[in-house]
C-alpha positions as CSV (number, residue, x, y, z in Angstrom):
1,M,88.7,119.5,91.3
2,G,86.4,119.1,88.3
3,K,83.6,116.7,87.8
4,A,85.6,114.4,85.5
5,Q,88.5,114.3,88.0
6,K,86.1,113.4,90.8
7,I,84.7,110.6,88.8
8,W,88.1,109.2,87.9
9,L,89.1,109.5,91.6
10,W,86.1,107.4,92.6
11,V,86.8,104.8,89.9
12,S,90.4,104.6,91.0
13,L,89.4,104.3,94.6
14,S,86.9,101.5,93.8
15,M,89.5,99.7,91.7
16,F,91.8,99.6,94.7
17,I,89.2,99.0,97.5
18,V,87.2,96.1,96.0
19,P,90.1,93.8,95.3
20,E,91.7,94.7,98.6
21,V,88.6,93.9,100.5
22,L,88.1,90.6,98.7
23,F,91.7,89.4,98.4
24,S,93.5,91.4,101.0
25,F,96.9,91.4,99.2
26,L,98.5,94.0,101.5
27,L,97.1,92.5,104.7
28,L,98.3,89.0,103.7
29,L,101.8,90.4,102.9
30,I,102.0,92.2,106.2
31,S,100.6,89.4,108.3
32,G,103.0,87.0,106.6
33,F,106.0,89.1,107.6
34,L,104.6,89.3,111.2
35,G,104.1,85.5,111.3
36,R,100.3,85.7,111.8
37,D,97.5,83.9,110.0
38,F,94.9,86.0,108.1
39,L,92.0,84.6,106.2
40,P,90.9,86.8,103.2
41,L,87.2,87.4,102.6
42,V,87.3,85.6,99.2
43,T,87.9,82.2,101.0
44,L,84.3,82.4,102.2
45,F,83.1,82.1,98.6
46,V,85.7,79.9,96.8
47,K,88.4,77.5,97.9
48,Q,92.0,78.6,97.7
49,Q,92.7,75.8,95.3
50,V,90.9,77.8,92.6
51,F,93.8,80.3,92.6
52,V,96.4,77.5,92.5
53,D,94.6,76.0,89.5
54,H,94.0,79.3,87.7
55,P,96.6,81.8,88.7
56,L,95.5,84.3,86.1
57,Y,92.4,85.1,88.2
58,L,94.7,86.2,91.0
59,L,97.0,88.1,88.6
60,L,94.0,89.9,87.1
61,A,92.7,91.0,90.5
62,L,96.2,92.2,91.5
63,F,96.6,94.1,88.2
64,I,93.2,95.8,88.7
65,E,94.3,96.8,92.2
66,L,97.6,98.1,90.8
67,L,95.8,100.3,88.2
68,G,93.5,101.7,90.9
69,L,96.5,102.4,93.2
70,L,98.4,104.1,90.3
71,G,95.4,106.3,89.7
72,L,95.2,107.2,93.4
73,T,98.9,108.0,93.4
74,V,98.5,110.4,90.5
75,F,95.5,112.1,92.2
76,S,97.4,112.3,95.5
77,F,100.3,114.1,94.0
78,R,97.9,116.8,92.9
79,S,96.5,117.2,96.5
80,R,97.9,119.5,99.1
81,N,98.6,116.7,101.6
82,K,102.3,115.7,101.6
83,F,101.8,112.3,103.3
84,L,99.3,110.7,100.9
85,P,101.5,110.5,97.8
86,F,104.3,108.7,99.7
87,L,101.8,106.3,101.3
88,F,100.2,105.4,97.9
89,L,103.5,105.3,96.1
90,G,105.0,103.0,98.8
91,S,101.9,100.7,98.5
92,F,102.2,100.8,94.7
93,L,105.8,99.7,94.9
94,I,105.1,96.9,97.3
95,L,102.2,95.6,95.2
96,S,104.3,95.9,92.0
97,G,106.9,93.7,93.6
98,L,104.3,91.2,94.6
99,F,102.8,91.2,91.1
100,Y,106.3,90.7,89.7
101,I,106.9,87.7,91.9
102,M,103.5,86.2,91.3
103,F,103.8,86.7,87.5
104,Y,107.2,85.1,87.1
105,M,106.5,82.3,89.7
106,R,103.1,81.3,88.3
107,H,104.4,78.1,86.8
108,G,106.4,77.2,89.9
109,I,110.1,77.2,90.6
110,S,112.2,75.0,88.3
111,F,115.9,74.7,87.8
């Protein structure tokens, strides 16, 4: 792997890790399905009402995480490991579905 590829790998990894540590999108989704409560790290700094009032902040963080995960998926397909591409691709599809739901439900449900 060349120097430029290593740099982009680290950029993609940080674009995935930083929003996941702060907002914990995947952990919240999994804990919601399991019926458990989970408090993301970001609630220590700001109230959850901020994301209800300004949903674009949450969408921006999720979009950055999706870009990082897409970059990791591309790099993992180039690796020799056969398990990582499917792990990253599955996570990407789950987060893409979450982004789709959050984007189209940002104004609430109306009939």
